[in-house]
Backbone as CSV, one residue per row, in Angstrom:
resi,resn,N_x,N_y,N_z,CA_x,CA_y,CA_z,C_x,C_y,C_z
1,UNK,-22.534,55.782,132.442,-23.331,56.228,131.304,-23.279,57.753,131.211
2,UNK,-23.584,58.282,130.048,-23.542,59.727,129.837,-24.754,60.367,130.505
3,UNK,-24.514,61.379,131.338,-25.597,62.049,132.048,-25.819,63.486,131.615
4,UNK,-24.837,64.044,130.888,-24.958,65.432,130.460,-24.029,65.681,129.290
5,UNK,-24.464,66.522,128.362,-23.628,66.908,127.229,-23.657,68.420,127.067
6,UNK,-22.491,69.000,126.913,-22.385,70.418,126.567,-21.585,70.504,125.271
7,UNK,-22.204,71.039,124.227,-21.500,71.122,122.954,-22.254,71.984,121.963
8,UNK,-21.792,71.979,120.738,-22.365,72.806,119.678,-23.468,72.030,118.950
9,UNK,-24.590,72.697,118.745,-25.670,72.094,117.962,-25.221,72.050,116.505
10,UNK,-24.992,70.821,116.002,-24.498,70.673,114.630,-25.637,70.462,113.640
11,UNK,-26.635,69.658,114.046,-27.774,69.384,113.172,-29.003,69.152,114.038
12,UNK,-30.174,69.438,113.486,-31.438,69.147,114.165,-32.384,68.534,113.137
13,UNK,-32.921,67.343,113.479,-33.887,66.693,112.596,-35.229,66.587,113.314
14,UNK,-36.142,65.797,112.776,-37.471,65.702,113.370,-37.470,64.974,114.699
15,UNK,-36.509,64.082,114.919,-36.525,63.265,116.126,-35.267,63.384,116.973
16,UNK,-34.207,63.959,116.428,-32.978,64.011,117.211,-32.138,65.224,116.833
17,UNK,-31.093,65.401,117.617,-30.138,66.479,117.366,-28.731,65.903,117.408
18,UNK,-27.848,66.470,116.615,-26.445,66.073,116.624,-25.680,67.146,117.395
19,UNK,-25.072,66.732,118.508,-24.333,67.661,119.358,-22.838,67.378,119.213
20,UNK,-22.101,68.377,118.809,-20.658,68.246,118.598,-19.924,68.640,119.882
21,UNK,-19.293,67.643,120.502,-18.530,67.876,121.724,-17.052,67.653,121.419
22,UNK,-16.314,68.729,121.250,-14.884,68.667,120.966,-14.590,67.762,119.773
23,UNK,-15.399,67.866,118.721,-15.164,67.085,117.517,-15.837,65.733,117.478
24,UNK,-16.463,65.321,118.592,-17.190,64.054,118.632,-18.685,64.361,118.534
25,UNK,-19.364,63.776,117.546,-20.780,64.055,117.350,-21.662,63.035,118.057
26,UNK,-22.547,63.496,118.927,-23.471,62.618,119.648,-24.877,62.814,119.096
27,UNK,-25.505,61.712,118.683,-26.897,61.763,118.243,-27.772,61.613,119.484
28,UNK,-28.601,62.619,119.747,-29.424,62.639,120.958,-30.896,62.688,120.552
29,UNK,-31.661,61.692,120.967,-33.095,61.684,120.697,-33.788,62.686,121.616
30,UNK,-34.685,63.479,121.070,-35.379,64.504,121.851,-36.842,64.563,121.430
31,UNK,-37.687,65.028,122.336,-39.063,65.303,121.996,-39.156,66.581,121.181
32,UNK,-40.301,66.775,120.535,-40.456,67.951,119.677,-40.381,69.249,120.475
33,UNK,-40.840,69.234,121.727,-40.786,70.452,122.546,-39.335,70.838,122.815
34,UNK,-38.499,69.845,123.108,-37.077,70.113,123.343,-36.393,70.568,122.063
35,UNK,-36.657,69.870,120.953,-36.021,70.238,119.680,-36.381,71.660,119.271
36,UNK,-37.625,72.069,119.553,-38.054,73.410,119.189,-37.444,74.500,120.040
37,UNK,-36.905,74.122,121.197,-36.321,75.119,122.100,-34.797,75.091,122.105
38,UNK,-34.206,74.238,121.267,-32.751,74.193,121.196,-32.196,75.499,120.629
39,UNK,-30.979,75.874,121.014,-30.339,77.040,120.387,-30.155,76.788,118.893
40,UNK,-29.952,77.828,118.107,-29.738,77.652,116.663,-28.500,76.803,116.383
41,UNK,-28.478,76.188,115.209,-27.300,75.437,114.778,-26.076,76.352,114.817
42,UNK,-25.021,75.839,115.427,-23.796,76.627,115.578,-23.626,77.205,116.961
43,UNK,-24.721,77.225,117.760,-24.636,77.726,119.133,-24.450,76.568,120.105
44,UNK,-24.026,76.907,121.305,-23.782,75.885,122.331,-25.080,75.517,123.037
45,UNK,-25.215,74.241,123.372,-26.375,73.748,124.119,-25.899,72.865,125.258
46,UNK,-26.673,72.856,126.339,-26.431,71.944,127.461,-27.645,71.044,127.577
47,UNK,-27.437,69.742,127.437,-28.532,68.785,127.501,-28.331,67.826,128.671
48,UNK,-29.387,67.641,129.453,-29.406,66.590,130.461,-29.782,65.304,129.745
49,UNK,-28.985,64.268,129.933,-29.102,63.070,129.102,-29.459,61.849,129.940
50,UNK,-30.381,61.062,129.426,-30.674,59.739,129.973,-30.132,58.724,128.972
51,UNK,-29.201,57.897,129.416,-28.583,56.897,128.547,-29.279,55.552,128.755
52,UNK,-29.680,54.922,127.674,-30.311,53.612,127.766,-29.675,52.683,126.752
53,UNK,-29.494,51.423,127.161,-28.817,50.451,126.302,-29.756,49.306,125.970
54,UNK,-29.873,48.981,124.698,-30.658,47.847,124.242,-29.792,46.881,123.463
55,UNK,-30.098,45.604,123.552,-29.281,44.600,122.870,-29.273,44.818,121.361
56,UNK,-30.399,45.242,120.811,-30.474,45.435,119.368,-30.107,46.851,118.936
57,UNK,-30.425,47.824,119.784,-30.202,49.232,119.398,-28.881,49.793,119.900
58,UNK,-28.255,49.117,120.882,-27.039,49.651,121.476,-27.355,50.837,122.389
59,UNK,-26.407,51.745,122.520,-26.578,52.895,123.403,-27.392,53.979,122.705
60,UNK,-28.471,54.419,123.365,-29.297,55.517,122.855,-29.325,56.629,123.895
61,UNK,-29.132,57.847,123.451,-29.138,59.003,124.337,-30.437,59.780,124.144
62,UNK,-31.096,60.113,125.245,-32.304,60.936,125.225,-31.978,62.239,125.934
63,UNK,-32.219,63.367,125.255,-31.778,64.650,125.782,-32.921,65.572,126.178
64,UNK,-32.659,66.380,127.221,-33.652,67.307,127.759,-32.946,68.591,128.190
65,UNK,-33.640,69.711,128.037,-33.046,70.992,128.402,-33.121,71.247,129.901
66,UNK,-34.017,70.547,130.609,-34.167,70.738,132.050,-34.035,69.404,132.767
67,UNK,-33.447,69.436,133.961,-33.284,68.223,134.754,-34.635,67.600,135.096
68,UNK,-35.656,68.459,135.336,-36.981,67.940,135.673,-37.570,67.132,134.514
69,UNK,-37.321,67.556,133.277,-37.808,66.807,132.120,-37.188,65.410,132.096
70,UNK,-35.897,65.348,132.363,-35.211,64.048,132.374,-35.786,63.160,133.469
71,UNK,-36.010,63.730,134.648,-36.548,62.930,135.751,-37.947,62.425,135.429
72,UNK,-38.781,63.267,134.824,-40.131,62.842,134.458,-40.069,61.728,133.412
73,UNK,-39.130,61.832,132.474,-38.952,60.787,131.461,-38.609,59.456,132.125
74,UNK,-37.697,59.491,133.082,-37.297,58.267,133.782,-38.485,57.667,134.545
75,UNK,-39.269,58.514,135.207,-40.455,58.034,135.923,-41.459,57.393,134.967
76,UNK,-41.692,58.035,133.846,-42.637,57.493,132.875,-42.166,56.143,132.336
77,UNK,-40.856,55.991,132.161,-40.323,54.748,131.616,-40.458,53.578,132.586
78,UNK,-40.694,53.856,133.866,-40.873,52.766,134.836,-42.265,52.153,134.732
79,UNK,-43.153,52.788,133.992,-44.535,52.320,133.876,-44.652,51.315,132.735
80,UNK,-45.273,50.184,133.008,-45.431,49.150,131.987,-46.194,49.698,130.779
81,UNK,-45.638,49.460,129.608,-46.286,49.908,128.380,-45.834,51.269,127.895
82,UNK,-45.040,51.971,128.695,-44.552,53.299,128.298,-43.110,53.164,127.804
83,UNK,-42.942,53.181,126.488,-41.614,53.146,125.906,-41.052,54.545,125.781
84,UNK,-39.833,54.657,125.284,-39.221,55.988,125.143,-40.041,56.938,124.285
85,UNK,-40.598,56.427,123.179,-41.361,57.286,122.273,-42.604,57.831,122.961
86,UNK,-43.307,56.972,123.715,-44.508,57.414,124.418,-44.157,58.397,125.528
87,UNK,-43.053,58.143,126.239,-42.645,59.045,127.320,-42.332,60.438,126.771
88,UNK,-41.626,60.486,125.632,-41.329,61.779,125.008,-42.612,62.462,124.536
89,UNK,-43.561,61.665,124.023,-44.818,62.230,123.536,-45.616,62.862,124.677
90,UNK,-45.614,62.202,125.838,-46.314,62.760,127.004,-45.701,64.092,127.399
91,UNK,-44.362,64.152,127.423,-43.682,65.379,127.841,-43.788,66.475,126.776
92,UNK,-44.083,66.089,125.536,-44.308,67.099,124.496,-45.589,67.893,124.765
93,UNK,-46.626,67.198,125.263,-47.903,67.881,125.500,-48.055,68.340,126.947
94,UNK,-47.286,67.711,127.859,-47.399,68.059,129.277,-46.009,68.160,129.897
95,UNK,-45.444,69.359,129.983,-44.200,69.522,130.728,-44.385,69.008,132.164
96,UNK,-43.288,68.723,132.893,-43.404,68.094,134.205,-44.408,68.744,135.161
97,UNK,-44.425,70.075,135.252,-45.355,70.734,136.185,-46.805,70.466,135.789
98,UNK,-47.085,70.510,134.482,-48.451,70.259,134.022,-48.814,68.785,134.156
99,UNK,-47.840,67.893,133.954,-48.085,66.473,134.154,-48.420,66.198,135.620
100,UNK,-47.685,66.834,136.527,-47.959,66.660,137.954,-49.367,67.142,138.301
101,UNK,-49.790,68.255,137.701,-51.145,68.765,137.952,-52.203,67.812,137.403
102,UNK,-51.955,67.251,136.209,-52.901,66.298,135.632,-53.016,65.057,136.501
103,UNK,-51.891,64.587,137.025,-51.904,63.419,137.909,-52.673,63.735,139.190
104,UNK,-52.431,64.939,139.756,-53.123,65.325,140.987,-54.628,65.398,140.789
105,UNK,-55.067,65.787,139.573,-56.499,65.900,139.284,-57.077,64.608,138.711
106,UNK,-56.219,63.587,138.560,-56.653,62.315,137.961,-57.214,62.551,136.559
107,UNK,-56.559,63.432,135.818,-57.046,63.841,134.500,-56.402,62.982,133.417
108,UNK,-56.915,61.774,133.235,-56.335,60.878,132.236,-56.598,61.369,130.815
109,UNK,-57.661,62.130,130.612,-57.964,62.642,129.269,-56.860,63.580,128.797
110,UNK,-56.320,64.364,129.706,-55.242,65.286,129.344,-53.990,64.506,128.943
111,UNK,-53.683,63.444,129.690,-52.513,62.617,129.376,-52.711,61.908,128.037
112,UNK,-53.946,61.509,127.740,-54.244,60.778,126.511,-54.103,61.647,125.265
113,UNK,-53.883,62.953,125.428,-53.627,63.818,124.276,-52.291,63.497,123.619
114,UNK,-51.402,62.841,124.358,-50.081,62.509,123.813,-50.221,61.487,122.696
115,UNK,-49.472,61.681,121.640,-49.533,60.778,120.486,-49.133,59.365,120.902
116,UNK,-49.960,58.394,120.552,-49.653,57.007,120.851,-50.049,56.554,122.239
117,UNK,-50.691,57.427,123.020,-51.109,57.079,124.381,-52.640,56.990,124.403
118,UNK,-53.148,55.778,124.543,-54.592,55.573,124.588,-55.144,55.755,125.989
119,UNK,-56.461,55.666,126.145,-57.105,55.883,127.454,-56.610,54.929,128.546
120,UNK,-56.415,53.650,128.203,-55.970,52.689,129.220,-54.572,53.013,129.716
121,UNK,-53.683,53.327,128.775,-52.315,53.665,129.173,-52.292,54.981,129.937
122,UNK,-53.108,55.945,129.521,-53.187,57.224,130.227,-53.641,57.006,131.675
123,UNK,-54.630,56.109,131.865,-55.097,55.815,133.219,-53.991,55.175,134.047
124,UNK,-53.218,54.289,133.427,-52.114,53.644,134.147,-51.058,54.671,134.546
125,UNK,-50.772,55.608,133.642,-49.789,56.650,133.952,-50.250,57.485,135.140
126,UNK,-51.504,57.932,135.105,-52.033,58.761,136.189,-52.018,57.997,137.511
127,UNK,-52.383,56.724,137.471,-52.443,55.917,138.691,-51.055,55.683,139.278
128,UNK,-50.104,55.310,138.421,-48.786,54.927,138.925,-47.900,56.123,139.283
129,UNK,-48.245,57.305,138.776,-47.458,58.489,139.141,-47.991,59.183,140.393
130,UNK,-49.097,58.689,140.935,-49.620,59.256,142.176,-48.551,59.173,143.258
131,UNK,-48.404,60.256,144.021,-47.477,60.303,145.156,-46.012,60.173,144.760
132,UNK,-45.709,60.405,143.475,-44.315,60.409,143.054,-43.903,61.846,142.721
133,UNK,-42.707,62.263,143.140,-42.262,63.652,142.913,-41.854,63.898,141.473
134,UNK,-42.803,64.340,140.670,-42.530,64.586,139.253,-41.739,65.882,139.075
135,UNK,-41.992,66.863,139.934,-41.366,68.179,139.800,-40.945,68.692,141.165
136,UNK,-40.041,69.671,141.159,-39.599,70.302,142.403,-40.554,71.396,142.863
137,UNK,-41.560,71.713,142.041,-42.444,72.845,142.323,-43.504,72.554,143.358
138,UNK,-44.487,73.458,143.483,-45.522,73.353,144.507,-46.341,72.069,144.426
139,UNK,-46.500,71.501,143.219,-47.309,70.294,143.115,-46.660,69.151,143.853
140,UNK,-45.315,69.104,143.837,-44.630,68.050,144.587,-44.924,68.194,146.067
141,UNK,-44.955,69.444,146.550,-45.272,69.665,147.949,-46.715,69.258,148.244
142,UNK,-47.606,69.498,147.252,-49.003,69.111,147.403,-49.120,67.612,147.644
143,UNK,-48.272,66.844,146.959,-48.295,65.398,147.129,-47.685,64.974,148.458
144,UNK,-47.060,65.922,149.165,-46.459,65.589,150.442,-45.164,64.823,150.303
145,UNK,-44.501,65.006,149.191,-43.286,64.256,148.948,-42.060,65.105,149.245
146,UNK,-41.017,64.440,149.712,-39.714,65.082,149.867,-38.952,64.820,148.584
147,UNK,-38.551,65.865,147.921,-37.881,65.706,146.644,-36.562,64.973,146.826
148,UNK,-36.362,63.983,146.011,-35.128,63.216,146.101,-33.959,64.096,145.694
149,UNK,-32.803,63.926,146.357,-31.645,64.727,145.981,-31.213,64.419,144.565
150,UNK,-30.646,65.418,143.914,-30.183,65.224,142.541,-29.089,64.167,142.531
151,UNK,-29.041,63.336,141.494,-27.996,62.316,141.425,-26.631,62.979,141.350
152,UNK,-25.608,62.297,141.888,-24.272,62.890,141.858,-23.811,63.126,140.433
153,UNK,-23.095,64.211,140.254,-22.602,64.566,138.921,-21.587,63.522,138.457
154,UNK,-21.741,62.995,137.251,-20.787,62.010,136.748,-19.387,62.611,136.688
155,UNK,-18.375,61.787,136.951,-17.003,62.263,136.859,-16.614,62.402,135.397
156,UNK,-15.591,63.221,135.167,-15.121,63.419,133.796,-14.623,62.097,133.214
157,UNK,-13.930,61.296,134.043,-13.430,59.999,133.573,-14.596,59.086,133.203
158,UNK,-15.619,59.061,134.057,-16.785,58.218,133.791,-17.497,58.620,132.513
159,UNK,-17.669,59.939,132.302,-18.329,60.419,131.081,-17.499,60.065,129.843
160,UNK,-16.192,60.208,129.961,-15.327,59.922,128.815,-15.351,58.435,128.461
161,UNK,-15.299,57.584,129.479,-15.355,56.133,129.224,-16.685,55.774,128.570
162,UNK,-17.787,56.329,129.094,-19.112,56.052,128.524,-19.189,56.521,127.077
163,UNK,-18.568,57.660,126.792,-18.590,58.183,125.424,-17.864,57.239,124.471
164,UNK,-16.724,56.708,124.915,-15.974,55.794,124.051,-16.732,54.479,123.874
165,UNK,-17.380,54.017,124.946,-18.193,52.801,124.821,-19.294,53.011,123.790
166,UNK,-19.886,54.221,123.792,-20.928,54.532,122.825,-20.413,54.551,121.394
167,UNK,-19.099,54.748,121.241,-18.498,54.752,119.900,-18.009,53.367,119.494
168,UNK,-18.275,52.369,120.365,-17.918,50.996,120.023,-16.553,50.553,120.500
169,UNK,-15.878,51.359,121.333,-14.572,50.976,121.860,-14.774,49.970,122.989
170,UNK,-13.965,48.940,123.037,-14.056,47.943,124.109,-13.799,48.616,125.453
171,UNK,-14.465,48.091,126.505,-14.391,48.759,127.809,-12.960,48.835,128.335
172,UNK,-12.220,47.733,128.222,-10.849,47.734,128.749,-9.995,48.784,128.045
173,UNK,-10.130,48.867,126.719,-9.355,49.853,125.957,-9.805,51.268,126.288
174,UNK,-11.118,51.447,126.448,-11.644,52.776,126.763,-11.099,53.267,128.099
175,UNK,-11.146,52.398,129.103,-10.645,52.805,130.426,-9.142,53.085,130.380
176,UNK,-8.411,52.282,129.629,-6.957,52.467,129.558,-6.598,53.820,128.965
177,UNK,-7.190,54.163,127.803,-6.804,55.413,127.149,-7.333,56.626,127.911
178,UNK,-8.498,56.490,128.543,-9.040,57.612,129.323,-8.175,57.878,130.546
179,UNK,-7.789,56.814,131.238,-6.941,56.993,132.428,-5.577,57.554,132.047
180,UNK,-5.040,57.101,130.922,-3.756,57.643,130.446,-3.889,59.137,130.138
181,UNK,-4.978,59.491,129.457,-5.204,60.898,129.119,-5.423,61.736,130.368
182,UNK,-6.126,61.176,131.358,-6.402,61.911,132.598,-5.108,62.209,133.351
183,UNK,-4.204,61.238,133.367,-2.917,61.448,134.043,-2.122,62.529,133.317
184,UNK,-2.173,62.484,131.992,-1.399,63.460,131.202,-1.947,64.876,131.351
185,UNK,-3.277,65.006,131.407,-3.883,66.336,131.456,-3.990,66.901,132.877
186,UNK,-3.940,66.028,133.875,-3.935,66.510,135.251,-5.332,66.681,135.845
187,UNK,-5.373,67.036,137.128,-6.641,67.211,137.843,-7.441,68.368,137.255
188,UNK,-8.758,68.247,137.345,-9.629,69.330,136.914,-9.973,69.313,135.439
189,UNK,-9.459,68.329,134.699,-9.785,68.267,133.274,-11.269,67.943,133.110
190,UNK,-11.920,68.585,132.148,-13.329,68.341,131.906,-13.511,67.240,130.867
191,UNK,-14.717,66.661,130.868,-14.989,65.493,130.033,-14.705,65.719,128.544
192,UNK,-15.156,66.859,127.938,-14.901,67.028,126.492,-13.422,66.966,126.129
193,UNK,-12.578,67.633,126.927,-11.144,67.614,126.653,-10.576,66.212,126.858
194,UNK,-11.103,65.509,127.860,-10.636,64.151,128.144,-11.027,63.193,127.015
195,UNK,-12.238,63.366,126.483,-12.690,62.527,125.366,-11.787,62.742,124.149
196,UNK,-11.505,64.006,123.851,-10.673,64.317,122.694,-9.270,63.721,122.856
197,UNK,-8.708,63.861,124.071,-7.368,63.323,124.314,-7.360,61.800,124.241
198,UNK,-8.423,61.185,124.750,-8.510,59.719,124.719,-8.613,59.213,123.288
199,UNK,-9.350,59.921,122.442,-9.452,59.532,121.038,-8.094,59.666,120.346
200,UNK,-7.330,60.676,120.745,-5.998,60.824,120.180,-5.098,59.664,120.624
201,UNK,-5.249,59.232,121.884,-4.483,58.079,122.378,-4.818,56.841,121.550
202,UNK,-6.084,56.646,121.233,-6.500,55.486,120.451,-5.907,55.527,119.046
203,UNK,-5.706,56.750,118.535,-5.196,56.885,117.173,-3.715,56.677,117.043
204,UNK,-3.028,56.553,118.164,-1.572,56.405,118.082,-1.182,55.042,117.490
């Protein structure tokens, strides 16, 4: 799955941004706090991405400017009743460090400020995030947690295959053209160049 995107901000709407990576446009869902901090249209942005697949919606990308935001989003999504929209809403009003402080203080009222999050769900969030490393900062140390190591960086081949799958290419065909492009371009090729070359292979 796609874990990171580096590309040009092509468009920004109320709920998502279009990121142009070597001519391929990725629609990335973002919270309002992230959208408000994106570089201007035409400038380059780096987004940490959480990829989620639904039978009806297909592949959806959720983007964050900081790795901690992505990790907090993933933690929130593990809680029953917290969908992607609610998780983004929580992070809009409480960045990870502030969310960790609210959890440490058992401050469900602060969490309930998020749009669409009622008192019961806020209480569940505060309860279930106890003793979980929401941030790398001092609050994580307060909880006595050892911060989990960052997940391994996705390979360029893996990112390229995931990108083609997101465009509706069959997995076997995606792997074939990506591997062919990787052999042609050689070691050290980055994902954007590999995606572009793979799309050219498909067009032959």
